[in-house]
C-alpha angles and dihedrals in degrees: 000000000000116000118249115207122193106164134064089229093058090044092054091058091069139051122222120187097195127049124195107185116200141165089228127243086110124204138168091288091061090045089056089058091053091046090052089049090055089061088061100043142349088234109079124163121195118198124207113195129142098215111212093199094069097052113089090187124059088205092055090049092050092049095049106116117250113199107154098160091050091044092055091054094049093046091051092048090053092051104258114163094213144346122232109205107172130177122243088258091058094049095041107027094155139023111318121239107197122219115231118239092205127214096324088055089065094055130089105335089020092053091054097037109044112213093003098124095043085057092049095049092045094055094041091052090048091050090048090053092049098045104027096206128183092218133025122193126211130173124245093229089084090048099165090050090051091050093050094047090052089049092050092050090051094044094050093039092233115180093234131110114220112216119199119216122201123250114270115214136199115246088262092055101257111139110246114253136160087235091063091083087070092061120099119218089264091047089051091056090052092048092057089074088077097064090038091056092049090060089069121098100235143018095257091059091044091055090050091053094047091051090063093066114071091184092067120077111199120221099175141341117187144151116231140184105251092214097062107003088240130123119304114260138181090269096049110128099187122030124189132189113219126192139180135174146129136272111193091334096313113121115223131187133194140157143180137197110246132216136037092313093055 
């Protein structure tokens, strides 16, 4: 039976080399992060914490699925050593000092979700302080989040290696997300336009594909330089298309590296 840890005191009694932070509502994508962690160490801690600081909408926070018993089973199946599922009081016992996400934090997701990335960086830094891992694993689906966490670790000179895990997709191509459970069958069909669009070779063709699906409301579609999250230039080594939008009020993200090295 996997160990469930709730308190900072019980957490401090153990040492975990690998950290896999999650919001819970685990699925096969999360399990792939844990499995990757097991290749780095036998000691893998998964955290389950629905962080209120990163939700710009109280309604979105309230609707986020909470499935702890199911999460424990999936974490155990994937090989996690333990699950840390703290309360808000454990994570934020005193006044919160938010960590700025800088200029990149105001772009794309940050432009649509004010304060989101400051909330993400604040909780990630707090979890790092609590767990003191050697490695921390984050998925590429939330690519801007991954970029900003790497930048924070470098900026603060934290002794942690950030490991990126590839996007895990459903058999139909939809990127796995805890929000997918909120999609009806019809919504799901509409959502598939995202991965279909990303198969195109350029943004113009992607826009044309997206325009064929009235059930998808586009927020942004852009191509960025992976090194700095800025515009693509002639010297850009790795380009990535990033996309976000809504299907029946459910926000969905996806991305794909572009070019011959994709």
